[in-house]
N, CA, C, O and CB atoms as a CASP TS submission, in Angstrom:
PFRMAT TS
TARGET T0000
AUTHOR 0000-0000-0000
METHOD Language model
MODEL 1
PARENT N/A
ATOM      1  N   UNK     1     -61.362 -27.522-103.752  1.00  0.00           N
ATOM      2  CA  UNK     1     -62.584 -27.915-102.963  1.00  0.00           C
ATOM      3  C   UNK     1     -63.085 -27.042-102.220  1.00  0.00           C
ATOM      4  O   UNK     1     -63.418 -27.323-101.069  1.00  0.00           O
ATOM      5  CB  UNK     1     -62.436 -28.907-102.181  1.00  0.00           C
ATOM      6  N   UNK     2     -63.170 -26.339-102.517  1.00  0.00           N
ATOM      7  CA  UNK     2     -64.496 -25.407-101.823  1.00  0.00           C
ATOM      8  C   UNK     2     -64.947 -24.453-102.879  1.00  0.00           C
ATOM      9  O   UNK     2     -64.995 -23.237-102.694  1.00  0.00           O
ATOM     10  CB  UNK     2     -64.047 -24.395-100.367  1.00  0.00           C
ATOM     11  N   UNK     3     -65.305 -25.098-104.089  1.00  0.00           N
ATOM     12  CA  UNK     3     -66.130 -24.088-104.997  1.00  0.00           C
ATOM     13  C   UNK     3     -67.579 -24.082-104.850  1.00  0.00           C
ATOM     14  O   UNK     3     -68.147 -23.168-105.447  1.00  0.00           O
ATOM     15  CB  UNK     3     -65.905 -24.354-106.441  1.00  0.00           C
ATOM     16  N   UNK     4     -68.662 -25.292-103.868  1.00  0.00           N
ATOM     17  CA  UNK     4     -69.533 -24.903-103.575  1.00  0.00           C
ATOM     18  C   UNK     4     -69.738 -24.191-102.110  1.00  0.00           C
ATOM     19  O   UNK     4     -70.761 -23.609-101.749  1.00  0.00           O
ATOM     20  CB  UNK     4     -70.126 -25.777-103.886  1.00  0.00           C
ATOM     21  N   UNK     5     -68.504 -24.371-101.329  1.00  0.00           N
ATOM     22  CA  UNK     5     -69.148 -23.222 -99.907  1.00  0.00           C
ATOM     23  C   UNK     5     -68.948 -22.471-100.621  1.00  0.00           C
ATOM     24  O   UNK     5     -70.068 -21.983-100.769  1.00  0.00           O
ATOM     25  CB  UNK     5     -68.521 -22.874 -98.296  1.00  0.00           C
ATOM     26  N   UNK     6     -68.258 -21.907-101.293  1.00  0.00           N
ATOM     27  CA  UNK     6     -68.071 -20.286-101.849  1.00  0.00           C
ATOM     28  C   UNK     6     -69.130 -19.765-102.839  1.00  0.00           C
ATOM     29  O   UNK     6     -69.208 -18.625-103.299  1.00  0.00           O
ATOM     30  CB  UNK     6     -66.625 -20.098-102.687  1.00  0.00           C
ATOM     31  N   UNK     7     -69.808 -20.660-103.042  1.00  0.00           N
ATOM     32  CA  UNK     7     -70.780 -20.217-104.386  1.00  0.00           C
ATOM     33  C   UNK     7     -72.182 -19.982-103.682  1.00  0.00           C
ATOM     34  O   UNK     7     -73.034 -19.262-104.202  1.00  0.00           O
ATOM     35  CB  UNK     7     -70.939 -21.591-105.759  1.00  0.00           C
ATOM     36  N   UNK     8     -72.390 -20.667-102.396  1.00  0.00           N
ATOM     37  CA  UNK     8     -73.837 -20.533-102.219  1.00  0.00           C
ATOM     38  C   UNK     8     -73.656 -19.427-101.502  1.00  0.00           C
ATOM     39  O   UNK     8     -74.528 -18.565-101.609  1.00  0.00           O
ATOM     40  CB  UNK     8     -74.698 -21.679-101.559  1.00  0.00           C
ATOM     41  N   UNK     9     -72.429 -19.155-100.547  1.00  0.00           N
ATOM     42  CA  UNK     9     -72.908 -17.701 -99.689  1.00  0.00           C
ATOM     43  C   UNK     9     -73.426 -18.194 -98.428  1.00  0.00           C
ATOM     44  O   UNK     9     -74.583 -18.517 -98.699  1.00  0.00           O
ATOM     45  CB  UNK     9     -74.217 -16.701-100.461  1.00  0.00           C
ATOM     46  N   UNK    10     -73.274 -18.371 -97.524  1.00  0.00           N
ATOM     47  CA  UNK    10     -74.482 -18.939 -96.190  1.00  0.00           C
ATOM     48  C   UNK    10     -73.374 -19.844 -95.541  1.00  0.00           C
ATOM     49  O   UNK    10     -72.718 -20.792 -95.972  1.00  0.00           O
ATOM     50  CB  UNK    10     -76.257 -20.089 -96.787  1.00  0.00           C
ATOM     51  N   UNK    11     -73.422 -19.176 -94.322  1.00  0.00           N
ATOM     52  CA  UNK    11     -73.122 -20.626 -93.383  1.00  0.00           C
ATOM     53  C   UNK    11     -73.519 -21.598 -93.454  1.00  0.00           C
ATOM     54  O   UNK    11     -74.661 -21.736 -93.016  1.00  0.00           O
ATOM     55  CB  UNK    11     -73.330 -20.719 -92.307  1.00  0.00           C
ATOM     56  N   UNK    12     -72.751 -22.934 -94.094  1.00  0.00           N
ATOM     57  CA  UNK    12     -73.031 -24.525 -93.806  1.00  0.00           C
ATOM     58  C   UNK    12     -72.195 -25.064 -93.125  1.00  0.00           C
ATOM     59  O   UNK    12     -71.312 -24.524 -92.460  1.00  0.00           O
ATOM     60  CB  UNK    12     -73.100 -25.389 -94.873  1.00  0.00           C
ATOM     61  N   UNK    13     -72.458 -26.323 -93.269  1.00  0.00           N
ATOM     62  CA  UNK    13     -71.585 -27.988 -92.397  1.00  0.00           C
ATOM     63  C   UNK    13     -70.723 -27.917 -94.582  1.00  0.00           C
ATOM     64  O   UNK    13     -70.933 -28.367 -95.708  1.00  0.00           O
ATOM     65  CB  UNK    13     -73.640 -30.521 -91.592  1.00  0.00           C
ATOM     66  N   UNK    14     -69.903 -27.134 -93.910  1.00  0.00           N
ATOM     67  CA  UNK    14     -68.375 -28.002 -95.344  1.00  0.00           C
ATOM     68  C   UNK    14     -68.612 -29.377 -95.099  1.00  0.00           C
ATOM     69  O   UNK    14     -69.050 -30.003 -96.065  1.00  0.00           O
ATOM     70  CB  UNK    14     -66.107 -27.733 -94.946  1.00  0.00           C
ATOM     71  N   UNK    15     -68.398 -30.118 -93.847  1.00  0.00           N
ATOM     72  CA  UNK    15     -68.308 -31.196 -94.033  1.00  0.00           C
ATOM     73  C   UNK    15     -68.495 -32.053 -95.234  1.00  0.00           C
ATOM     74  O   UNK    15     -67.655 -32.518 -96.003  1.00  0.00           O
ATOM     75  CB  UNK    15     -68.817 -31.428 -93.326  1.00  0.00           C
ATOM     76  N   UNK    16     -69.501 -32.132 -95.221  1.00  0.00           N
ATOM     77  CA  UNK    16     -70.803 -32.734 -96.318  1.00  0.00           C
ATOM     78  C   UNK    16     -69.982 -32.635 -97.955  1.00  0.00           C
ATOM     79  O   UNK    16     -69.572 -33.464 -98.766  1.00  0.00           O
ATOM     80  CB  UNK    16     -72.624 -31.364 -96.268  1.00  0.00           C
ATOM     81  N   UNK    17     -70.031 -31.070 -97.869  1.00  0.00           N
ATOM     82  CA  UNK    17     -69.356 -30.836 -99.131  1.00  0.00           C
ATOM     83  C   UNK    17     -67.806 -31.390 -99.816  1.00  0.00           C
ATOM     84  O   UNK    17     -67.409 -31.705-100.938  1.00  0.00           O
ATOM     85  CB  UNK    17     -69.310 -29.533 -99.048  1.00  0.00           C
ATOM     86  N   UNK    18     -67.219 -31.300 -98.431  1.00  0.00           N
ATOM     87  CA  UNK    18     -65.905 -32.223 -98.329  1.00  0.00           C
ATOM     88  C   UNK    18     -66.306 -33.349 -98.914  1.00  0.00           C
ATOM     89  O   UNK    18     -65.991 -33.324-100.103  1.00  0.00           O
ATOM     90  CB  UNK    18     -65.323 -32.562 -96.876  1.00  0.00           C
ATOM     91  N   UNK    19     -66.826 -34.266 -98.629  1.00  0.00           N
ATOM     92  CA  UNK    19     -67.026 -35.647 -98.967  1.00  0.00           C
ATOM     93  C   UNK    19     -67.352 -35.551-100.627  1.00  0.00           C
ATOM     94  O   UNK    19     -66.800 -36.241-101.485  1.00  0.00           O
ATOM     95  CB  UNK    19     -68.320 -36.353 -97.989  1.00  0.00           C
ATOM     96  N   UNK    20     -68.308 -34.598-100.843  1.00  0.00           N
ATOM     97  CA  UNK    20     -68.855 -34.526-102.309  1.00  0.00           C
ATOM     98  C   UNK    20     -67.217 -34.455-103.632  1.00  0.00           C
ATOM     99  O   UNK    20     -66.929 -34.989-104.703  1.00  0.00           O
ATOM    100  CB  UNK    20     -70.056 -32.702-102.334  1.00  0.00           C
ATOM    101  N   UNK    21     -66.579 -33.474-102.684  1.00  0.00           N
ATOM    102  CA  UNK    21     -65.503 -33.536-103.668  1.00  0.00           C
ATOM    103  C   UNK    21     -64.761 -34.750-103.854  1.00  0.00           C
ATOM    104  O   UNK    21     -64.654 -35.422-104.880  1.00  0.00           O
ATOM    105  CB  UNK    21     -64.603 -32.606-103.392  1.00  0.00           C
ATOM    106  N   UNK    22     -64.230 -34.950-102.642  1.00  0.00           N
ATOM    107  CA  UNK    22     -63.622 -35.742-102.057  1.00  0.00           C
ATOM    108  C   UNK    22     -64.260 -37.229-103.657  1.00  0.00           C
ATOM    109  O   UNK    22     -63.769 -37.469-104.760  1.00  0.00           O
ATOM    110  CB  UNK    22     -64.177 -35.736-100.038  1.00  0.00           C
ATOM    111  N   UNK    23     -65.351 -37.760-102.998  1.00  0.00           N
ATOM    112  CA  UNK    23     -65.814 -39.025-104.336  1.00  0.00           C
ATOM    113  C   UNK    23     -65.662 -38.588-105.607  1.00  0.00           C
ATOM    114  O   UNK    23     -65.303 -39.309-106.538  1.00  0.00           O
ATOM    115  CB  UNK    23     -67.436 -39.518-104.403  1.00  0.00           C
ATOM    116  N   UNK    24     -66.094 -36.667-105.735  1.00  0.00           N
ATOM    117  CA  UNK    24     -65.677 -36.879-107.159  1.00  0.00           C
ATOM    118  C   UNK    24     -64.386 -37.460-107.948  1.00  0.00           C
ATOM    119  O   UNK    24     -64.168 -38.200-108.907  1.00  0.00           O
ATOM    120  CB  UNK    24     -65.754 -35.806-107.560  1.00  0.00           C
ATOM    121  N   UNK    25     -63.643 -36.690-106.984  1.00  0.00           N
ATOM    122  CA  UNK    25     -61.632 -37.209-107.346  1.00  0.00           C
ATOM    123  C   UNK    25     -61.679 -38.123-107.125  1.00  0.00           C
ATOM    124  O   UNK    25     -60.857 -38.681-107.852  1.00  0.00           O
ATOM    125  CB  UNK    25     -60.204 -36.762-106.584  1.00  0.00           C
ATOM    126  N   UNK    26     -62.446 -39.258-106.137  1.00  0.00           N
ATOM    127  CA  UNK    26     -61.750 -40.790-106.810  1.00  0.00           C
ATOM    128  C   UNK    26     -63.193 -41.198-107.298  1.00  0.00           C
ATOM    129  O   UNK    26     -63.900 -41.822-106.508  1.00  0.00           O
ATOM    130  CB  UNK    26     -60.850 -42.202-105.474  1.00  0.00           C
ATOM    131  N   UNK    27     -63.749 -40.837-108.750  1.00  0.00           N
ATOM    132  CA  UNK    27     -64.119 -40.960-109.650  1.00  0.00           C
ATOM    133  C   UNK    27     -63.344 -40.547-110.338  1.00  0.00           C
ATOM    134  O   UNK    27     -63.244 -41.581-110.998  1.00  0.00           O
ATOM    135  CB  UNK    27     -65.015 -40.698-109.755  1.00  0.00           C
ATOM    136  N   UNK    28     -62.464 -39.710-110.927  1.00  0.00           N
ATOM    137  CA  UNK    28     -61.667 -39.616-111.555  1.00  0.00           C
ATOM    138  C   UNK    28     -60.462 -40.049-111.182  1.00  0.00           C
ATOM    139  O   UNK    28     -60.082 -40.794-112.086  1.00  0.00           O
ATOM    140  CB  UNK    28     -61.728 -38.714-111.845  1.00  0.00           C
ATOM    141  N   UNK    29     -59.811 -40.001-110.507  1.00  0.00           N
ATOM    142  CA  UNK    29     -58.901 -41.453-110.546  1.00  0.00           C
ATOM    143  C   UNK    29     -58.925 -42.363-110.392  1.00  0.00           C
ATOM    144  O   UNK    29     -57.893 -42.783-109.868  1.00  0.00           O
ATOM    145  CB  UNK    29     -58.220 -41.704-110.149  1.00  0.00           C
ATOM    146  N   UNK    30     -59.863 -43.272-110.634  1.00  0.00           N
ATOM    147  CA  UNK    30     -60.903 -44.779-111.369  1.00  0.00           C
ATOM    148  C   UNK    30     -59.965 -44.800-112.744  1.00  0.00           C
ATOM    149  O   UNK    30     -59.221 -45.693-113.150  1.00  0.00           O
ATOM    150  CB  UNK    30     -63.200 -44.389-111.880  1.00  0.00           C
ATOM    151  N   UNK    31     -60.269 -43.474-113.325  1.00  0.00           N
ATOM    152  CA  UNK    31     -59.439 -43.736-115.096  1.00  0.00           C
ATOM    153  C   UNK    31     -58.277 -42.966-115.086  1.00  0.00           C
ATOM    154  O   UNK    31     -57.387 -43.039-115.933  1.00  0.00           O
ATOM    155  CB  UNK    31     -60.390 -43.097-116.657  1.00  0.00           C
ATOM    156  N   UNK    32     -58.300 -42.001-113.824  1.00  0.00           N
ATOM    157  CA  UNK    32     -56.802 -41.032-115.147  1.00  0.00           C
ATOM    158  C   UNK    32     -55.865 -41.288-113.264  1.00  0.00           C
ATOM    159  O   UNK    32     -55.954 -40.711-112.180  1.00  0.00           O
ATOM    160  CB  UNK    32     -57.323 -37.976-116.164  1.00  0.00           C
ATOM    161  N   UNK    33     -55.011 -42.521-113.835  1.00  0.00           N
ATOM    162  CA  UNK    33     -54.081 -42.756-112.876  1.00  0.00           C
ATOM    163  C   UNK    33     -52.497 -41.927-113.075  1.00  0.00           C
ATOM    164  O   UNK    33     -51.984 -41.609-114.148  1.00  0.00           O
ATOM    165  CB  UNK    33     -53.973 -44.332-112.889  1.00  0.00           C
ATOM    166  N   UNK    34     -52.097 -41.769-112.077  1.00  0.00           N
ATOM    167  CA  UNK    34     -50.825 -40.722-112.018  1.00  0.00           C
ATOM    168  C   UNK    34     -50.784 -39.279-113.159  1.00  0.00           C
ATOM    169  O   UNK    34     -49.970 -39.047-114.054  1.00  0.00           O
ATOM    170  CB  UNK    34     -49.379 -41.755-112.411  1.00  0.00           C
ATOM    171  N   UNK    35     -51.911 -38.527-112.743  1.00  0.00           N
ATOM    172  CA  UNK    35     -52.225 -37.376-112.641  1.00  0.00           C
ATOM    173  C   UNK    35     -51.777 -36.460-111.998  1.00  0.00           C
ATOM    174  O   UNK    35     -51.215 -36.889-110.990  1.00  0.00           O
ATOM    175  CB  UNK    35     -53.023 -37.362-112.463  1.00  0.00           C
ATOM    176  N   UNK    36     -51.737 -35.010-112.115  1.00  0.00           N
ATOM    177  CA  UNK    36     -51.106 -33.640-110.764  1.00  0.00           C
ATOM    178  C   UNK    36     -52.893 -33.480-110.369  1.00  0.00           C
ATOM    179  O   UNK    36     -54.002 -33.689-110.861  1.00  0.00           O
ATOM    180  CB  UNK    36     -49.971 -31.396-111.696  1.00  0.00           C
ATOM    181  N   UNK    37     -52.259 -32.983-109.182  1.00  0.00           N
ATOM    182  CA  UNK    37     -53.640 -32.549-108.501  1.00  0.00           C
ATOM    183  C   UNK    37     -54.243 -31.078-109.637  1.00  0.00           C
ATOM    184  O   UNK    37     -55.246 -30.373-109.522  1.00  0.00           O
ATOM    185  CB  UNK    37     -53.227 -31.943-106.468  1.00  0.00           C
ATOM    186  N   UNK    38     -53.226 -31.063-110.595  1.00  0.00           N
ATOM    187  CA  UNK    38     -53.384 -29.399-110.993  1.00  0.00           C
ATOM    188  C   UNK    38     -55.001 -30.374-112.514  1.00  0.00           C
ATOM    189  O   UNK    38     -56.143 -30.164-112.921  1.00  0.00           O
ATOM    190  CB  UNK    38     -50.898 -28.161-112.054  1.00  0.00           C
ATOM    191  N   UNK    39     -54.023 -31.220-112.660  1.00  0.00           N
ATOM    192  CA  UNK    39     -55.424 -31.846-113.969  1.00  0.00           C
ATOM    193  C   UNK    39     -56.558 -32.344-113.051  1.00  0.00           C
ATOM    194  O   UNK    39     -57.759 -32.106-113.177  1.00  0.00           O
ATOM    195  CB  UNK    39     -54.893 -33.547-115.202  1.00  0.00           C
ATOM    196  N   UNK    40     -55.983 -33.038-112.158  1.00  0.00           N
ATOM    197  CA  UNK    40     -57.337 -32.955-110.891  1.00  0.00           C
ATOM    198  C   UNK    40     -58.122 -31.542-111.204  1.00  0.00           C
ATOM    199  O   UNK    40     -59.177 -31.119-111.676  1.00  0.00           O
ATOM    200  CB  UNK    40     -56.624 -32.846-108.927  1.00  0.00           C
ATOM    201  N   UNK    41     -57.110 -31.183-110.726  1.00  0.00           N
ATOM    202  CA  UNK    41     -58.482 -29.749-110.480  1.00  0.00           C
ATOM    203  C   UNK    41     -59.271 -28.895-111.991  1.00  0.00           C
ATOM    204  O   UNK    41     -60.405 -28.633-112.393  1.00  0.00           O
ATOM    205  CB  UNK    41     -57.449 -28.075-109.500  1.00  0.00           C
ATOM    206  N   UNK    42     -58.423 -28.782-112.254  1.00  0.00           N
ATOM    207  CA  UNK    42     -58.688 -28.643-113.815  1.00  0.00           C
ATOM    208  C   UNK    42     -59.958 -28.964-114.744  1.00  0.00           C
ATOM    209  O   UNK    42     -60.728 -28.291-115.429  1.00  0.00           O
ATOM    210  CB  UNK    42     -57.787 -29.403-114.352  1.00  0.00           C
ATOM    211  N   UNK    43     -59.714 -31.036-114.266  1.00  0.00           N
ATOM    212  CA  UNK    43     -60.722 -31.850-114.856  1.00  0.00           C
ATOM    213  C   UNK    43     -62.032 -31.357-113.919  1.00  0.00           C
ATOM    214  O   UNK    43     -63.126 -31.834-114.219  1.00  0.00           O
ATOM    215  CB  UNK    43     -60.311 -33.580-114.787  1.00  0.00           C
ATOM    216  N   UNK    44     -61.988 -30.859-113.323  1.00  0.00           N
ATOM    217  CA  UNK    44     -63.582 -30.529-112.293  1.00  0.00           C
ATOM    218  C   UNK    44     -63.735 -29.693-112.656  1.00  0.00           C
ATOM    219  O   UNK    44     -64.799 -29.394-113.198  1.00  0.00           O
ATOM    220  CB  UNK    44     -63.833 -30.365-110.764  1.00  0.00           C
ATOM    221  N   UNK    45     -62.592 -28.792-112.515  1.00  0.00           N
ATOM    222  CA  UNK    45     -63.172 -26.981-112.975  1.00  0.00           C
ATOM    223  C   UNK    45     -64.101 -27.441-114.678  1.00  0.00           C
ATOM    224  O   UNK    45     -65.293 -27.160-114.557  1.00  0.00           O
ATOM    225  CB  UNK    45     -61.080 -25.377-113.451  1.00  0.00           C
ATOM    226  N   UNK    46     -63.883 -27.837-115.613  1.00  0.00           N
ATOM    227  CA  UNK    46     -64.265 -27.935-117.009  1.00  0.00           C
ATOM    228  C   UNK    46     -65.238 -28.635-116.914  1.00  0.00           C
ATOM    229  O   UNK    46     -65.975 -28.501-117.891  1.00  0.00           O
ATOM    230  CB  UNK    46     -63.381 -28.425-117.952  1.00  0.00           C
ATOM    231  N   UNK    47     -65.738 -29.618-115.882  1.00  0.00           N
ATOM    232  CA  UNK    47     -67.463 -30.128-116.402  1.00  0.00           C
ATOM    233  C   UNK    47     -68.185 -29.486-114.986  1.00  0.00           C
ATOM    234  O   UNK    47     -69.112 -30.107-114.466  1.00  0.00           O
ATOM    235  CB  UNK    47     -67.827 -32.408-116.602  1.00  0.00           C
ATOM    236  N   UNK    48     -67.755 -28.354-114.472  1.00  0.00           N
ATOM    237  CA  UNK    48     -68.610 -27.764-113.777  1.00  0.00           C
ATOM    238  C   UNK    48     -69.701 -27.093-113.908  1.00  0.00           C
ATOM    239  O   UNK    48     -69.884 -26.933-115.115  1.00  0.00           O
ATOM    240  CB  UNK    48     -68.188 -27.285-113.351  1.00  0.00           C
ATOM    241  N   UNK    49     -70.726 -26.498-113.156  1.00  0.00           N
ATOM    242  CA  UNK    49     -72.404 -25.935-114.317  1.00  0.00           C
ATOM    243  C   UNK    49     -72.284 -24.688-113.433  1.00  0.00           C
ATOM    244  O   UNK    49     -72.469 -24.660-112.216  1.00  0.00           O
ATOM    245  CB  UNK    49     -74.556 -27.073-114.197  1.00  0.00           C
ATOM    246  N   UNK    50     -71.879 -23.451-114.386  1.00  0.00           N
ATOM    247  CA  UNK    50     -71.606 -22.374-114.216  1.00  0.00           C
ATOM    248  C   UNK    50     -72.683 -21.680-114.498  1.00  0.00           C
ATOM    249  O   UNK    50     -73.547 -22.164-115.228  1.00  0.00           O
ATOM    250  CB  UNK    50     -70.624 -22.075-114.754  1.00  0.00           C
ATOM    251  N   UNK    51     -72.802 -20.443-113.968  1.00  0.00           N
ATOM    252  CA  UNK    51     -73.812 -19.484-113.086  1.00  0.00           C
ATOM    253  C   UNK    51     -74.831 -19.704-113.477  1.00  0.00           C
ATOM    254  O   UNK    51     -75.207 -19.369-114.600  1.00  0.00           O
ATOM    255  CB  UNK    51     -73.730 -18.067-113.072  1.00  0.00           C
ATOM    256  N   UNK    52     -75.481 -20.285-112.690  1.00  0.00           N
ATOM    257  CA  UNK    52     -77.058 -20.947-112.430  1.00  0.00           C
ATOM    258  C   UNK    52     -77.496 -20.376-111.024  1.00  0.00           C
ATOM    259  O   UNK    52     -78.715 -20.237-110.929  1.00  0.00           O
ATOM    260  CB  UNK    52     -77.087 -22.858-112.349  1.00  0.00           C
ATOM    261  N   UNK    53     -76.780 -20.025-109.940  1.00  0.00           N
ATOM    262  CA  UNK    53     -77.435 -19.466-108.378  1.00  0.00           C
ATOM    263  C   UNK    53     -77.258 -18.246-109.031  1.00  0.00           C
ATOM    264  O   UNK    53     -76.558 -17.453-109.660  1.00  0.00           O
ATOM    265  CB  UNK    53     -76.581 -19.720-106.614  1.00  0.00           C
ATOM    266  N   UNK    54     -78.435 -18.606-108.444  1.00  0.00           N
ATOM    267  CA  UNK    54     -78.815 -16.312-107.523  1.00  0.00           C
ATOM    268  C   UNK    54     -78.586 -15.589-106.791  1.00  0.00           C
ATOM    269  O   UNK    54     -78.496 -15.860-105.593  1.00  0.00           O
ATOM    270  CB  UNK    54     -79.745 -15.687-106.927  1.00  0.00           C
ATOM    271  N   UNK    55     -78.417 -14.428-107.289  1.00  0.00           N
ATOM    272  CA  UNK    55     -78.144 -13.420-106.201  1.00  0.00           C
ATOM    273  C   UNK    55     -76.443 -14.523-104.635  1.00  0.00           C
ATOM    274  O   UNK    55     -76.117 -14.826-103.487  1.00  0.00           O
ATOM    275  CB  UNK    55     -80.528 -13.081-105.256  1.00  0.00           C
ATOM    276  N   UNK    56     -76.137 -14.528-106.127  1.00  0.00           N
ATOM    277  CA  UNK    56     -74.610 -14.524-104.430  1.00  0.00           C
ATOM    278  C   UNK    56     -73.339 -13.616-104.941  1.00  0.00           C
ATOM    279  O   UNK    56     -72.135 -13.875-104.945  1.00  0.00           O
ATOM    280  CB  UNK    56     -73.531 -16.724-103.993  1.00  0.00           C
ATOM    281  N   UNK    57     -73.968 -12.611-105.313  1.00  0.00           N
ATOM    282  CA  UNK    57     -72.725 -11.708-104.828  1.00  0.00           C
ATOM    283  C   UNK    57     -71.664 -11.367-105.311  1.00  0.00           C
ATOM    284  O   UNK    57     -70.989 -12.180-105.943  1.00  0.00           O
ATOM    285  CB  UNK    57     -72.243 -12.029-103.978  1.00  0.00           C
ATOM    286  N   UNK    58     -71.234  -9.977-105.112  1.00  0.00           N
ATOM    287  CA  UNK    58     -69.832  -9.961-105.906  1.00  0.00           C
ATOM    288  C   UNK    58     -68.719 -11.041-105.622  1.00  0.00           C
ATOM    289  O   UNK    58     -68.629 -11.314-104.425  1.00  0.00           O
ATOM    290  CB  UNK    58     -69.140  -8.623-105.618  1.00  0.00           C
ATOM    291  N   UNK    59     -67.754 -11.793-106.548  1.00  0.00           N
ATOM    292  CA  UNK    59     -66.633 -12.328-106.068  1.00  0.00           C
ATOM    293  C   UNK    59     -67.021 -14.062-105.705  1.00  0.00           C
ATOM    294  O   UNK    59     -66.120 -14.863-105.453  1.00  0.00           O
ATOM    295  CB  UNK    59     -66.157 -11.349-104.738  1.00  0.00           C
ATOM    296  N   UNK    60     -68.029 -14.332-105.723  1.00  0.00           N
ATOM    297  CA  UNK    60     -68.745 -14.955-106.003  1.00  0.00           C
ATOM    298  C   UNK    60     -68.317 -16.782-107.294  1.00  0.00           C
ATOM    299  O   UNK    60     -69.253 -17.228-107.958  1.00  0.00           O
ATOM    300  CB  UNK    60     -69.554 -13.714-106.381  1.00  0.00           C
ATOM    301  N   UNK    61     -67.255 -17.308-107.350  1.00  0.00           N
ATOM    302  CA  UNK    61     -67.293 -17.904-108.594  1.00  0.00           C
ATOM    303  C   UNK    61     -68.462 -18.855-109.332  1.00  0.00           C
ATOM    304  O   UNK    61     -68.370 -19.397-110.433  1.00  0.00           O
ATOM    305  CB  UNK    61     -66.249 -18.559-108.517  1.00  0.00           C
ATOM    306  N   UNK    62     -69.690 -18.897-108.312  1.00  0.00           N
ATOM    307  CA  UNK    62     -70.455 -19.433-108.828  1.00  0.00           C
ATOM    308  C   UNK    62     -70.744 -20.439-109.621  1.00  0.00           C
ATOM    309  O   UNK    62     -71.687 -20.196-110.375  1.00  0.00           O
ATOM    310  CB  UNK    62     -70.679 -18.927-109.051  1.00  0.00           C
ATOM    311  N   UNK    63     -70.158 -21.738-109.750  1.00  0.00           N
ATOM    312  CA  UNK    63     -70.373 -22.629-109.701  1.00  0.00           C
ATOM    313  C   UNK    63     -70.314 -24.208-108.859  1.00  0.00           C
ATOM    314  O   UNK    63     -69.635 -24.514-107.879  1.00  0.00           O
ATOM    315  CB  UNK    63     -70.135 -22.389-110.355  1.00  0.00           C
ATOM    316  N   UNK    64     -71.279 -25.029-109.635  1.00  0.00           N
ATOM    317  CA  UNK    64     -72.213 -26.275-109.034  1.00  0.00           C
ATOM    318  C   UNK    64     -71.061 -27.720-109.632  1.00  0.00           C
ATOM    319  O   UNK    64     -70.836 -27.881-110.832  1.00  0.00           O
ATOM    320  CB  UNK    64     -74.308 -26.279-109.991  1.00  0.00           C
ATOM    321  N   UNK    65     -70.577 -28.456-108.750  1.00  0.00           N
ATOM    322  CA  UNK    65     -69.625 -29.687-108.708  1.00  0.00           C
ATOM    323  C   UNK    65     -71.162 -30.258-109.528  1.00  0.00           C
ATOM    324  O   UNK    65     -72.355 -30.360-109.243  1.00  0.00           O
ATOM    325  CB  UNK    65     -68.856 -30.495-106.822  1.00  0.00           C
ATOM    326  N   UNK    66     -70.430 -30.480-110.467  1.00  0.00           N
ATOM    327  CA  UNK    66     -71.131 -31.770-111.217  1.00  0.00           C
ATOM    328  C   UNK    66     -70.209 -32.848-111.710  1.00  0.00           C
ATOM    329  O   UNK    66     -69.087 -32.929-112.211  1.00  0.00           O
ATOM    330  CB  UNK    66     -71.927 -31.317-112.510  1.00  0.00           C
ATOM    331  N   UNK    67     -71.316 -33.744-111.294  1.00  0.00           N
ATOM    332  CA  UNK    67     -70.603 -35.786-110.787  1.00  0.00           C
ATOM    333  C   UNK    67     -70.724 -36.626-111.792  1.00  0.00           C
ATOM    334  O   UNK    67     -71.532 -37.554-111.748  1.00  0.00           O
ATOM    335  CB  UNK    67     -71.577 -36.873-109.461  1.00  0.00           C
ATOM    336  N   UNK    68     -70.069 -36.442-112.646  1.00  0.00           N
ATOM    337  CA  UNK    68     -70.805 -37.994-114.276  1.00  0.00           C
ATOM    338  C   UNK    68     -70.666 -39.051-114.304  1.00  0.00           C
ATOM    339  O   UNK    68     -69.886 -38.718-115.196  1.00  0.00           O
ATOM    340  CB  UNK    68     -70.319 -38.161-115.765  1.00  0.00           C
ATOM    341  N   UNK    69     -70.611 -40.049-114.247  1.00  0.00           N
ATOM    342  CA  UNK    69     -70.313 -41.630-113.498  1.00  0.00           C
ATOM    343  C   UNK    69     -68.521 -41.534-113.748  1.00  0.00           C
ATOM    344  O   UNK    69     -67.680 -40.673-114.006  1.00  0.00           O
ATOM    345  CB  UNK    69     -71.301 -43.405-114.604  1.00  0.00           C
ATOM    346  N   UNK    70     -68.565 -42.438-113.587  1.00  0.00           N
ATOM    347  CA  UNK    70     -66.906 -42.775-113.356  1.00  0.00           C
ATOM    348  C   UNK    70     -66.491 -43.289-115.188  1.00  0.00           C
ATOM    349  O   UNK    70     -65.336 -43.358-115.608  1.00  0.00           O
ATOM    350  CB  UNK    70     -66.617 -44.514-111.819  1.00  0.00           C
ATOM    351  N   UNK    71     -67.728 -43.588-116.016  1.00  0.00           N
ATOM    352  CA  UNK    71     -67.521 -43.503-117.026  1.00  0.00           C
ATOM    353  C   UNK    71     -67.375 -42.692-117.983  1.00  0.00           C
ATOM    354  O   UNK    71     -66.765 -42.898-119.032  1.00  0.00           O
ATOM    355  CB  UNK    71     -67.911 -43.924-117.174  1.00  0.00           C
ATOM    356  N   UNK    72     -68.067 -41.506-117.576  1.00  0.00           N
ATOM    357  CA  UNK    72     -68.280 -40.553-117.934  1.00  0.00           C
ATOM    358  C   UNK    72     -66.394 -39.774-118.008  1.00  0.00           C
ATOM    359  O   UNK    72     -65.754 -39.606-119.046  1.00  0.00           O
ATOM    360  CB  UNK    72     -69.542 -40.029-116.953  1.00  0.00           C
ATOM    361  N   UNK    73     -65.940 -39.456-116.643  1.00  0.00           N
ATOM    362  CA  UNK    73     -64.969 -38.726-116.323  1.00  0.00           C
ATOM    363  C   UNK    73     -63.558 -39.312-116.833  1.00  0.00           C
ATOM    364  O   UNK    73     -62.514 -38.704-116.595  1.00  0.00           O
ATOM    365  CB  UNK    73     -65.072 -38.546-114.934  1.00  0.00           C
TER
END
């Protein structure tokens, strides 16, 4: 759940980003019951927007959380 937090490379209030991640997980679980945490992580990582952030430094995953509607997940 640290994808956005690591990708912006500056101090922020992480509580709000944890809420975003939890919401995306909840949307995913609406349509995918009885899946493993690995399956959830893989599905969310496969939908991230990659390499759009600038000047993130080495080691940044450079991923933005993507939240499609519950129908698309």
